[in-house]
Phi, psi and omega in degrees: 000130180285165179300320180297317180295324179293320178295317177300317179296316179295317177300319178298319178296318178297313180300318179296318180294319179294320175300317179296320177295320178298316180297318179299320179295319180293326180297341177247024176059032177259083183289330180295314178293320176306310184296323179294318178291323177293324175296319179298319178300313181297327185270352182279102185276159174301328178297326178291319176298324178295317176300317177299312180299318178298339183245019176053046176248125179266182186270359185303326182300334183297334182296336187233002187273139175293156185298319180295326176290321176298320176297322178291322176304311181299317181294323177295315180298319178298315178301317180290315181299316183273355184056039180224106180291349176292349178282345180286152172285160186297333182289310179298318180298318181294316181295318176299314180299316183286330178294325180295332178279356181239038180057036174063035175216137181215130183274173184301317181297318179292322177300310181297320180291335175295331185258341181230101185295344178287347177281116181275128181210122182297330184282356178282139183258156183303324184273000179295149172287129179229111175274159183253061182253164179292154180302319180295324176295316181301317181296313181296312183293320181291327176292315181289327175295317179301315180294324177293317179295323177290321181299325181267011176059031177272334181211159172241154182248126176265099185292333181292315181265357183052050183232137174267121183250122184276141178271090187295344178272353177295131178298326178293314179304312182300319181296321183282337184252003171295169179311136180305141180235163175036000000 
């Protein structure tokens, strides 16, 4: 089987999983969620499947991932494919940036403080990226970012220490943390 055929097969698996998630949402009359999963299906390109294939990531994570995390997965794959970190959402970008100043590990409080500047935290550094979002937004966005990063094997989560640890040897991590482009 050629690489293109493998990518097409993986894309089909992602599409099928997204369709199943959409159908499940529709079965409980959640048309909004259904539509979001179907939009993700339409937007999930073969190039994203190729990035997954190149990094030994299968489609199984799609069966359990929340829609907002799935949207972040697509944006991360797009950023890697296009070699443009500007394709990342600002929340993922802030967490990645601040993790790099902390030996590639960032705890929950630091993740939230990265997104909500109103959170006072002594461990935040002057050069850290600080977004000015609500605390509730920070919590939701850091959670979906964490799930997306885990799905793509960019990071692991230590639930005991409540810390996101980045896999610095991951080709996706390297692509996302190289000098900013475009």
